TORPARO-772549 format. One line per field, with one value per residue (C-alpha): residue in three letters; chain; x, y, z. Coordinates in Angstrom, 1 decimal. Layout:
BEGIN
code ALA:...
unit A:...
east X:...
north Y:...
up Z:...
***
This chain:
BEGIN
code MET:ALA:GLU:ASN:LEU:PHE:THR:ASP:TYR:PRO:GLU:ARG:VAL:GLN:GLN:LEU:LYS:GLN:TYR:CYS:ASP:LEU:ALA:GLU:LEU:SER:THR:PRO:LEU:GLU:GLU:ALA:PHE:GLY:GLU:LYS:ASN:PHE:PHE:LYS:SER:SER:ALA:GLU:ALA:MET:ASP:PHE:TYR:TYR:GLY:VAL:LEU:GLU:GLU:LEU:GLY:LYS:LEU:ALA:ALA:THR:VAL:ILE:ARG:PRO:GLN:ALA:THR:LYS:ILE:ASP:SER:THR:GLY:ALA:HIS:PHE:ASN:GLN:GLY:GLU:VAL:THR:LEU:PRO:ALA:GLU:LEU:GLU:ASN:ASN:ILE:ASN:ARG:LEU:LYS:GLU:LEU:GLY:VAL:PHE:SER:GLY:PRO:ALA:SER:PRO:LYS:ASN:ASN:GLY:PHE:ASN:LEU:PRO:GLN:ALA:VAL:GLN:ALA:MET:ALA:LEU:GLU:ILE:LEU:ALA:HIS:ALA:CYS:PRO:ASN:THR:ALA:LEU:THR:VAL:ALA:CYS:TYR:SER:MET:VAL:PRO:PHE:VAL:GLU:THR:TRP:GLY:THR:GLU:GLU:GLN:LYS:GLN:ARG:ILE:LEU:PRO:LYS:LEU:ILE:SER:LEU:GLU:TRP:LYS:SER:SER:MET:ALA:LEU:THR:GLU:PRO:ASN:ALA:GLY:SER:ASP:LEU:GLY:LYS:LEU:ARG:THR:SER:ALA:LYS:ARG:GLU:GLY:ASP:GLN:TYR:ILE:ILE:ASN:GLY:SER:LYS:ILE:PHE:ILE:THR:GLY:GLY:SER:GLY:ASP:VAL:THR:PHE:ALA:LEU:VAL:ARG:THR:ALA:PRO:GLU:SER:LYS:GLY:LEU:GLU:GLY:LEU:SER:VAL:LEU:ILE:VAL:PRO:ARG:LYS:ILE:ASP:GLY:ARG:ASP:ASN:TYR:ARG:VAL:THR:LYS:ILE:GLU:ASP:LYS:ILE:CYS:LEU:HIS:ALA:SER:PRO:THR:CYS:GLU:ILE:VAL:PHE:GLU:ASN:SER:VAL:GLY:GLU:LEU:LEU:GLY:PRO:GLU:GLY:GLN:GLY:PHE:LYS:VAL:MET:LEU:ASP:LEU:MET:ASN:ASP:ALA:ARG:LEU:ALA:MET:ALA:ALA:LEU:ALA:THR:GLY:ILE:ALA:ALA:SER:ALA:LEU:GLU:GLU:SER:LYS:LYS:TYR:ALA:SER:GLN:ARG:VAL:THR:MET:GLY:LYS:PRO:ILE:ILE:GLN:HIS:PRO:MET:ILE:ALA:ASP:MET:ILE:TYR:GLU:MET:GLU:LEU:GLU:ILE:SER:ALA:MET:ARG:ALA:MET:VAL:ASN:GLU:ALA:SER:MET:SER:PHE:ASP:TRP:MET:ARG:VAL:TYR:LYS:ASN:LYS:GLU:ASP:GLN:LYS:GLN:PHE:LEU:LYS:TRP:ARG:LYS:ARG:TYR:ARG:ARG:LEU:THR:PRO:LEU:CYS:LYS:TYR:TYR:CYS:CYS:GLU:LYS:ALA:ILE:LEU:ILE:ALA:ARG:ASN:ALA:VAL:GLN:ILE:LEU:GLY:GLY:TYR:GLY:VAL:CYS:LYS:ASP:TYR:PRO:VAL:GLU:ARG:LEU:LEU:ARG:GLU:THR:ILE:ILE:TYR:PRO:ILE:TYR:GLU:GLY:THR:SER:GLN:ILE:GLN:SER:LEU:MET:VAL:LEU:LYS:ASP:THR:LEU:LYS:ASP:VAL:ALA:SER:GLN:SER:ALA:GLY:PHE:LEU:GLY:SER:LEU:ALA:GLY:ALA:TRP:ALA:GLU:SER:LYS:VAL:ALA:LEU:ASP:PRO:VAL:LYS:SER:ASN:LEU:LEU:LYS:ALA:ARG:ASN:GLU:LEU:ASN:ILE:ALA:ILE:LYS:SER:ILE:LEU:MET:SER:ILE:ILE:LYS:ASP:LYS:PHE:LYS:SER:ASP:ILE:ASP:ALA:LEU:LYS:ASN:SER:ASN:ILE:GLN:GLN:PHE:LEU:LYS:GLU:TYR:SER:LEU:ASN:LEU:LEU:THR:THR:LYS:THR:ASP:LEU:THR:TYR:PRO:PHE:LEU:VAL:ALA:GLU:ARG:PHE:SER:LYS:ILE:THR:CYS:ASP:TYR:TYR:ALA:LEU:LYS:CYS:LEU:SER:ASP:ARG:LEU:PRO:GLN:GLY:ASP:LYS:LYS:ARG:GLU:THR:LEU:ILE:LEU:ASP:TYR:ALA:GLU:MET:VAL:LEU:PRO:ARG:MET:LYS:MET:GLU:ASN:GLU:TYR:MET:SER:HIS:ARG:SER:SER:SER:VAL:LEU:ASN:TYR:MET:LYS:ARG:GLN:ASP:HIS
unit A:A:A:A:A:A:A:A:A:A:A:A:A:A:A:A:A:A:A:A:A:A:A:A:A:A:A:A:A:A:A:A:A:A:A:A:A:A:A:A:A:A:A:A:A:A:A:A:A:A:A:A:A:A:A:A:A:A:A:A:A:A:A:A:A:A:A:A:A:A:A:A:A:A:A:A:A:A:A:A:A:A:A:A:A:A:A:A:A:A:A:A:A:A:A:A:A:A:A:A:A:A:A:A:A:A:A:A:A:A:A:A:A:A:A:A:A:A:A:A:A:A:A:A:A:A:A:A:A:A:A:A:A:A:A:A:A:A:A:A:A:A:A:A:A:A:A:A:A:A:A:A:A:A:A:A:A:A:A:A:A:A:A:A:A:A:A:A:A:A:A:A:A:A:A:A:A:A:A:A:A:A:A:A:A:A:A:A:A:A:A:A:A:A:A:A:A:A:A:A:A:A:A:A:A:A:A:A:A:A:A:A:A:A:A:A:A:A:A:A:A:A:A:A:A:A:A:A:A:A:A:A:A:A:A:A:A:A:A:A:A:A:A:A:A:A:A:A:A:A:A:A:A:A:A:A:A:A:A:A:A:A:A:A:A:A:A:A:A:A:A:A:A:A:A:A:A:A:A:A:A:A:A:A:A:A:A:A:A:A:A:A:A:A:A:A:A:A:A:A:A:A:A:A:A:A:A:A:A:A:A:A:A:A:A:A:A:A:A:A:A:A:A:A:A:A:A:A:A:A:A:A:A:A:A:A:A:A:A:A:A:A:A:A:A:A:A:A:A:A:A:A:A:A:A:A:A:A:A:A:A:A:A:A:A:A:A:A:A:A:A:A:A:A:A:A:A:A:A:A:A:A:A:A:A:A:A:A:A:A:A:A:A:A:A:A:A:A:A:A:A:A:A:A:A:A:A:A:A:A:A:A:A:A:A:A:A:A:A:A:A:A:A:A:A:A:A:A:A:A:A:A:A:A:A:A:A:A:A:A:A:A:A:A:A:A:A:A:A:A:A:A:A:A:A:A:A:A:A:A:A:A:A:A:A:A:A:A:A:A:A:A:A:A:A:A:A:A:A:A:A:A:A:A:A:A:A:A:A:A:A:A:A:A:A:A:A:A:A:A:A:A:A:A:A:A:A:A:A:A:A:A:A:A:A:A:A:A:A:A:A:A:A:A:A:A:A:A:A:A:A:A:A:A:A:A:A:A:A:A:A:A:A:A:A:A:A:A:A:A:A:A:A:A:A:A:A:A:A:A:A:A:A:A:A:A:A:A:A:A:A:A:A:A:A:A:A:A:A:A:A:A:A:A:A:A:A:A:A:A:A:A:A:A:A:A:A:A:A:A
east 138.4:136.4:136.9:133.9:130.6:129.3:131.7:133.8:130.3:129.7:126.3:125.4:126.7:124.8:121.7:121.7:123.3:122.3:119.0:116.5:115.1:116.8:117.7:115.0:112.8:115.4:113.6:110.0:111.0:112.9:110.1:107.5:109.0:112.6:113.8:113.3:116.9:118.8:119.6:121.2:120.6:119.8:123.7:124.0:121.5:123.1:126.1:125.3:123.4:126.1:128.4:126.0:126.2:129.9:130.6:128.3:130.2:133.1:131.8:130.0:133.2:135.7:134.0:130.9:131.7:134.5:132.5:129.2:130.6:131.4:128.1:126.0:128.1:127.8:124.0:121.2:120.9:118.0:117.9:115.2:113.1:116.4:118.0:121.4:122.7:126.2:128.7:129.5:126.2:126.0:128.8:127.5:124.4:126.1:128.8:125.1:123.3:126.5:126.7:123.1:121.3:118.1:117.5:118.0:114.0:113.2:111.9:114.7:112.1:112.6:116.0:116.5:117.8:114.9:116.7:114.6:113.5:115.7:119.0:117.4:117.0:120.1:121.4:119.9:121.1:124.7:124.5:123.0:125.6:128.0:126.1:122.7:122.2:122.8:121.1:117.9:118.4:118.3:115.0:113.5:114.9:114.0:110.3:110.4:108.9:105.9:105.4:105.7:103.1:100.5:101.6:99.8:102.2:102.7:103.8:106.1:107.6:107.9:108.7:110.5:114.0:113.7:113.6:116.2:118.7:118.4:116.8:113.7:114.5:111.6:109.6:106.1:104.1:101.5:101.6:99.5:99.5:96.0:96.8:99.8:98.9:95.0:95.3:91.5:91.8:93.6:92.6:95.1:92.9:92.7:90.3:90.4:90.9:91.1:93.9:95.3:94.5:94.9:96.3:95.8:97.2:100.2:102.5:104.9:107.7:108.4:111.4:113.5:110.7:113.0:113.7:112.4:109.0:106.7:104.0:101.2:98.0:95.0:91.2:90.1:86.6:85.4:82.9:84.4:85.5:88.1:89.5:87.1:87.7:91.7:94.0:97.9:98.9:102.5:103.4:106.7:108.7:109.4:107.3:109.1:111.2:109.1:107.7:105.0:105.2:106.9:109.8:108.7:111.5:113.2:113.2:116.0:116.1:118.2:119.4:120.3:121.1:122.2:118.1:116.1:112.7:110.6:107.5:105.9:103.2:100.5:99.1:97.4:99.7:99.8:99.5:98.4:97.0:98.7:96.6:93.0:90.8:89.6:91.9:94.8:94.8:95.0:97.8:99.7:99.7:101.1:104.4:103.8:104.5:107.5:109.0:108.0:110.3:113.3:112.8:113.4:116.5:118.0:117.5:119.3:122.4:122.7:122.5:125.0:127.4:126.6:127.6:130.8:131.7:131.2:132.9:136.3:136.2:135.1:138.1:140.4:139.7:141.3:140.3:140.7:143.6:141.4:139.6:136.0:134.6:135.5:133.4:130.2:128.0:129.8:129.8:126.0:125.4:127.4:126.1:122.7:123.1:124.2:121.3:118.9:120.7:120.4:117.0:116.1:118.1:116.4:112.6:113.3:114.8:111.8:109.1:111.0:110.8:107.2:107.0:108.5:106.8:103.2:104.2:105.2:101.9:99.9:101.6:100.7:97.2:97.2:95.0:95.4:99.1:99.0:96.7:98.9:102.0:100.3:99.0:102.7:103.6:100.9:101.5:105.8:105.9:104.6:106.3:109.7:109.5:108.4:110.9:114.0:113.4:112.7:116.0:118.1:117.3:118.4:121.2:122.9:122.3:124.2:126.7:127.4:127.1:129.8:132.2:131.4:132.3:133.6:130.7:128.6:132.0:132.1:135.0:133.6:130.5:128.1:126.8:125.8:124.3:122.3:120.9:119.8:118.0:115.8:113.6:113.2:109.7:108.4:109.1:106.5:104.4:105.1:105.4:102.1:100.4:102.3:100.8:97.5:98.1:99.5:96.7:93.7:95.3:95.3:91.6:90.5:92.0:90.3:87.2:87.5:88.9:88.0:88.1:91.4:93.0:92.9:93.1:96.3:95.6:97.0:98.5:101.8:102.8:101.9:104.0:106.6:106.8:107.1:108.9:112.5:113.9:115.2:114.9:110.9:110.4:111.3:109.5:106.3:107.3:107.1:103.9:102.2:103.3:102.1:98.6:98.2:98.6:95.7:93.6:94.5:93.1:89.9:88.5:88.8:86.8:84.4:84.0:83.0:80.7:78.7:78.8:79.9:81.5:84.6:86.7:84.4:84.8:87.2:89.7:87.0:84.3:86.4:86.7:83.2:81.7:84.1:82.9:79.5:80.2:83.1:81.6:80.1:83.0:84.8:81.8:81.7:80.2:82.6:85.4:88.8:90.0:92.1:92.8:94.7:95.8:97.9:99.0:102.4:103.3:101.4:103.2:106.5:105.7:104.5:107.3:110.2:107.5:108.0:111.7:112.0:110.1:112.3:115.3:113.9:112.0:115.8:118.0:119.7:120.3:123.3:124.2:125.6:126.4:122.9:121.0:123.3:122.3:118.7:118.7:120.7:118.0:115.4:116.6:116.9:113.5:111.1:111.6:110.8:107.8:106.5:107.1:104.9:102.4:102.6:102.2:99.3:97.8:98.3:99.6:96.9:94.0:95.7:96.4:92.8:91.4:94.3:92.5:89.0:91.0:92.0:88.0:87.5
north 109.2:106.6:104.8:103.1:104.5:101.0:98.3:100.5:100.6:97.4:98.0:98.7:95.6:93.9:95.7:94.0:90.5:89.8:91.6:91.3:88.7:90.1:86.9:85.0:87.8:88.1:84.7:85.8:89.0:88.0:86.0:88.7:91.5:90.3:87.3:84.1:82.5:85.4:84.5:80.6:81.1:83.6:83.8:84.9:87.6:88.7:89.0:91.0:93.9:93.9:94.8:97.5:99.4:98.5:100.4:103.0:103.4:103.9:106.4:108.0:108.2:109.3:111.7:112.7:113.2:115.7:117.7:118.2:121.8:123.1:122.3:123.6:127.0:127.7:126.5:127.0:130.1:131.3:134.0:134.5:131.3:129.4:127.2:126.5:123.6:123.4:122.1:119.4:118.1:117.5:115.7:113.7:113.1:112.2:109.3:108.4:107.7:105.7:103.6:102.9:104.2:105.6:102.3:99.8:100.0:99.5:95.4:94.1:94.4:98.2:97.9:98.0:95.8:95.5:96.1:95.8:98.5:98.0:98.5:101.4:102.8:101.7:103.3:106.5:106.6:105.9:108.7:111.7:110.6:111.9:114.6:115.6:117.8:114.8:112.8:114.6:115.4:111.2:110.9:113.7:112.1:108.4:108.5:105.1:103.0:105.3:105.2:101.4:101.2:103.5:103.8:102.2:100.2:103.2:105.2:103.3:102.3:105.8:107.8:105.1:105.3:109.3:108.8:105.8:108.0:111.7:112.9:114.1:115.3:114.9:116.4:115.9:118.9:119.1:122.0:125.6:128.6:127.8:124.1:122.6:119.5:120.2:118.7:119.0:122.8:122.1:124.5:124.1:122.8:121.0:120.7:117.4:118.1:114.9:112.9:116.1:117.9:121.9:123.0:126.6:127.1:127.7:125.4:126.3:124.5:121.9:120.7:120.3:121.6:123.6:120.1:118.4:117.2:116.9:115.0:117.8:116.7:118.8:119.2:117.5:117.2:121.7:120.7:118.2:119.6:117.8:114.6:113.9:114.6:114.9:113.5:113.0:114.4:114.0:117.7:118.5:121.2:122.2:121.2:121.8:124.0:126.3:126.8:124.5:126.0:128.5:128.6:131.8:131.5:129.6:130.0:131.2:128.8:127.9:125.0:122.1:125.4:123.1:122.2:124.2:124.6:126.5:128.2:127.0:128.3:126.2:128.7:126.5:124.0:120.6:117.4:113.6:111.6:109.1:106.5:106.7:109.8:111.2:109.3:111.1:111.1:107.3:107.6:110.1:108.6:105.4:108.2:110.2:106.8:106.1:109.2:109.4:106.0:107.9:111.1:108.8:107.1:110.0:111.6:108.4:109.4:113.0:111.4:108.7:111.7:113.7:110.7:109.9:113.8:113.8:111.0:111.8:115.1:113.5:111.1:113.9:117.0:116.5:118.6:117.3:115.1:112.7:112.9:114.2:111.2:109.7:112.3:111.0:113.5:113.5:109.6:109.8:112.0:110.0:106.5:107.9:108.5:105.1:103.4:105.8:105.6:102.1:102.0:104.5:102.0:98.8:101.0:101.7:98.4:96.8:99.3:98.6:95.0:95.4:97.2:94.5:91.4:93.6:93.8:90.4:88.8:91.4:89.9:86.4:87.4:86.3:88.9:87.3:88.0:91.1:93.3:92.0:93.4:96.4:97.1:96.8:98.9:101.5:101.5:101.6:104.6:107.4:106.0:106.1:109.6:110.9:109.3:109.3:113.6:114.3:112.4:113.5:117.5:116.3:114.2:117.0:119.9:117.4:117.2:120.7:121.0:118.2:120.5:123.5:126.6:124.8:123.4:127.0:127.4:126.9:125.3:122.3:120.2:119.8:123.3:122.4:118.9:120.5:122.9:119.9:118.3:121.1:120.9:117.1:117.3:119.5:117.6:115.1:116.1:117.4:115.5:116.7:115.3:111.5:111.8:112.1:109.4:107.3:108.5:107.8:104.2:103.2:104.4:102.9:99.4:99.4:100.2:97.4:95.0:96.6:93.0:91.9:95.0:95.8:92.2:93.3:96.1:94.0:91.4:92.9:94.4:91.0:88.8:90.8:90.4:86.6:86.7:84.9:86.5:90.3:91.4:89.8:91.1:94.7:94.7:94.0:96.5:99.2:97.5:98.2:101.8:102.1:100.1:102.8:105.7:103.9:103.6:107.2:108.3:105.9:107.2:110.6:110.0:107.6:109.8:112.8:110.5:108.2:110.8:107.6:107.2:106.1:105.9:103.4:100.9:98.2:97.2:93.7:96.3:98.1:95.9:94.7:98.3:98.7:95.4:96.9:100.4:100.0:100.3:103.9:105.5:107.1:109.5:112.7:114.0:112.7:114.6:114.8:117.5:115.9:113.1:115.4:117.6:114.5:112.8:113.9:112.7:109.3:109.2:109.3:106.4:104.4:105.0:103.7:100.8:99.6:100.8:98.6:96.1:96.0:95.6:92.7:90.9:90.8:89.5:86.5:83.6:84.1:87.6:88.8:92.8:93.2:92.1:94.3:97.1:96.3:96.1:99.3:100.9:99.3:101.3:104.3:104.4:102.9:106.1:108.6:106.4:106.8:110.6:111.1:109.2:111.7:114.5:113.0:112.4:115.8:118.8:118.5:120.0:123.9:123.5:123.0:125.7:128.0:127.0:128.1:131.3:132.1:131.7:134.6
up 92.7:91.3:87.6:87.5:89.1:89.0:89.9:92.4:94.4:95.5:97.3:93.3:92.0:95.5:95.1:91.5:91.9:95.5:96.7:94.0:91.8:88.5:87.4:87.7:86.1:82.9:81.0:81.5:80.2:77.4:76.7:76.2:75.2:73.6:72.3:73.4:73.0:73.3:76.8:77.5:81.1:83.5:84.5:81.5:81.3:84.2:82.5:80.3:82.4:84.5:81.5:80.1:83.8:83.8:80.6:81.5:85.1:83.3:81.4:84.2:85.9:83.6:81.1:82.2:86.2:85.6:83.4:86.1:87.6:84.0:82.8:86.2:85.7:82.1:81.9:79.0:77.3:76.0:72.8:70.0:70.6:70.7:73.7:73.7:75.6:77.0:74.9:77.4:78.1:74.2:73.9:77.2:75.4:72.3:74.2:75.7:72.8:71.0:74.4:73.4:76.7:74.3:72.9:76.5:76.9:73.6:72.7:69.9:67.2:67.8:67.8:71.7:74.3:76.2:79.3:83.2:84.7:87.5:85.3:83.7:87.3:88.8:85.1:86.1:89.7:88.5:85.5:88.6:90.8:88.3:86.8:88.1:84.3:81.9:84.3:84.5:80.5:79.7:81.5:79.8:76.4:77.4:75.6:73.8:76.6:76.3:72.5:72.5:75.2:73.3:69.7:66.9:64.7:61.6:65.0:66.5:63.2:62.1:65.6:67.9:65.5:65.8:69.6:69.7:67.7:69.2:65.8:68.1:71.6:73.4:76.7:78.0:78.5:81.4:83.6:82.7:84.5:85.9:86.0:87.9:90.7:89.3:85.7:85.8:85.5:82.1:79.0:76.5:73.7:70.6:67.6:65.1:61.8:59.6:61.3:63.2:65.8:65.9:69.2:71.1:74.7:76.5:78.8:81.9:83.6:80.6:80.9:77.7:76.2:73.6:72.3:68.7:70.1:73.3:74.1:75.3:77.6:75.9:76.3:72.8:74.0:74.2:76.7:79.1:82.5:84.8:83.8:80.9:77.6:78.0:75.3:74.5:71.6:70.0:68.9:66.6:67.3:63.7:60.7:57.0:58.9:60.6:64.1:65.0:68.7:70.1:73.1:74.8:77.8:79.9:83.7:85.6:88.4:91.8:90.5:87.3:85.3:82.0:82.0:80.5:82.0:79.0:78.9:75.2:73.2:70.6:68.1:65.8:66.3:64.1:66.5:66.2:68.9:71.3:72.8:73.1:72.5:75.3:78.1:78.2:81.6:81.9:79.3:80.8:84.1:82.5:81.8:84.8:87.1:85.2:85.5:89.2:89.7:87.5:89.8:92.8:91.1:90.2:93.8:95.4:92.8:93.8:97.5:97.0:95.3:98.6:100.9:98.9:99.5:103.1:103.8:101.9:103.6:106.7:106.7:105.7:108.4:111.7:114.5:118.2:117.4:115.2:111.6:112.0:110.9:114.3:116.2:117.3:115.6:112.7:112.5:113.1:110.3:108.1:108.8:109.1:105.6:104.1:106.2:104.3:100.8:101.4:101.9:99.2:96.4:97.9:97.6:93.9:92.8:94.4:92.4:89.5:89.8:90.3:87.1:85.3:86.6:86.0:82.5:82.0:83.8:82.0:78.6:80.2:80.3:83.8:85.8:88.9:89.1:87.0:89.7:92.4:90.6:89.6:93.3:94.5:91.5:92.4:95.9:95.7:93.1:95.0:98.1:96.4:95.2:98.2:100.3:98.0:97.0:100.6:101.8:99.4:100.4:103.9:102.7:100.9:103.2:106.2:103.5:103.5:107.5:107.6:105.1:107.2:105.6:102.6:102.4:100.7:98.4:95.1:95.3:96.4:94.8:97.8:97.7:93.6:94.9:97.2:95.2:92.5:95.1:95.6:93.0:93.1:95.7:93.2:89.9:88.5:91.6:94.5:97.7:99.5:95.9:96.7:100.5:99.3:96.9:99.5:101.8:100.0:98.4:101.9:102.4:99.6:100.9:104.3:102.5:100.5:102.8:106.4:108.8:107.0:107.1:110.8:111.7:112.3:114.6:117.9:116.3:114.7:118.2:119.9:117.2:117.6:120.9:120.3:117.1:117.3:114.2:114.9:111.6:111.8:114.9:113.9:110.8:113.0:115.2:112.4:111.3:114.4:114.1:110.7:112.3:114.8:112.4:110.1:113.0:114.2:110.4:110.7:113.6:112.9:109.9:111.8:114.9:112.1:109.8:112.7:115.7:117.4:121.1:119.5:122.5:124.2:121.2:121.8:119.0:118.2:117.9:115.9:113.6:113.6:113.1:110.1:108.5:108.6:107.7:105.5:102.1:103.7:104.9:101.8:99.9:98.1:101.8:104.1:106.1:104.8:106.8:109.4:106.6:104.5:107.4:108.7:105.3:105.2:108.3:107.6:104.4:106.6:108.3:105.3:103.8:106.5:107.2:103.4:103.3:106.1:104.4:101.3:103.0:105.0:102.3:100.2:103.0:101.9:104.5:106.5:105.1:108.5:107.4:105.1:108.5:110.5:108.2:108.2:112.1:112.3:109.7:112.0:114.8:113.3:111.5:114.9:116.9:114.4:113.7:116.9:116.8:113.8:115.8:118.7:116.3:114.5:117.8:119.9:117.2:115.0:117.1:116.9:113.0:112.6:114.8:112.8:109.7:111.1:112.0:108.5:107.1:108.8
***
């Protein structure tokens, strides 16, 4: 058993030291949000980041991981409005607080360490590897960056110490009985009275909602509809020892038994505004994007734990005269797990770096660079959430399969790991919502710069045939598959909108056609039935491309081992990208016909 979940896993160390620009980022990040002369060099910064994760990795391996099964079996308990967490989980959280985990994201002026997002994401991966319940609790309580971004100076001085010390254990409250993914249906209302707001309504599926404070999205403009007129309020659970809002139940879930999923009720509850009034969706979207990236990191950690258990068992279990890891089908499953996790980690790291560069350039008021990195962060966040959370389920399920009958027995951890993964494609926006975000972002790009966007329709394929670098060649092939998927969706829109004989158009004519009509492609009257139907298939193709790109873009010169991994990953994903394109081309008509039959 590993003694350190960071240093004993070279792929984690290498991700931060060799496959990202964390060292390059450290100085501008400190200049923008830290202490200008805190690090004498980037090497010193890296040693600091490495030291933080080394200490966390040791605690995760020796203290947190051994308690994971007991924490799951004990679970959270509800009695007369109060929730009790397992003592082992409370101990884990206290040890992590002593280590400074909850002050890590804060700036030095607020008694924090100004840790880069990539370090924070790696920390969540390590914790999820050790104990998913503990890791999710840490993510839930990590509201410091949210308050630093949107709070007034007075709020920062008053609230941040409470969050860092865990005097206030936090949650965010969005979902309502009739408003899940569709936040425009939100009904919980708040009326302003002086500097306070009086809140009435209820929220469901609130992770950690039994804590000391919740950040609630409510409707502060009574006559508003949709996403207009929403605001974020800071709502303490108790005021002067009395309930300010009530926890009425916790859900009995298949997974994450020690993480209470609460129903909470506001009855003339008192809250205060965070961020601009009426712009609550914008404010909460900032937190949701961070949360989605956190879910991707957590899913990666659980997947890594499932891989470890699979390799350990497959190396020891002997059938037909040899360990089962030497049987081709088992070897195929395990190596695919390794490749997927490498890609998951690379995507999370790239999104994390994009987030920090975005913050740096916003602080520098460099609008061009800020928009560049914001667009990249916006592009990668739903892809990370979709890819990592979906792959974690597949990896954990294969771990159960590799252990055979033992896989479903509670004597082994893989059945628990499979249960823990099931919720991740649902948390913080379902996989289908992430797919719609990916689709809509792509269509917006096409509509705004159609000629340039489609200029590579034939170019990527042709260039891949002459590229001498095998990594570049495979990336171009993947880009070609993504282009084919985009073209398929565009043609469906154009056919419906303009009733044109699209089949008669050549690629050159398509580009000219889109150049002339791109601004009219997406309107409220555009029929997006087919694009929505294939959105998840399209997201799978897009995820595979960007995962390969995140790996390829960070390949150090002369690193043959990493190059082999990238080429093997390309060998795995290119055929499945082709398969998804085939599905999009030939399978969808039967589903559309099925939908029509349901109308009758």
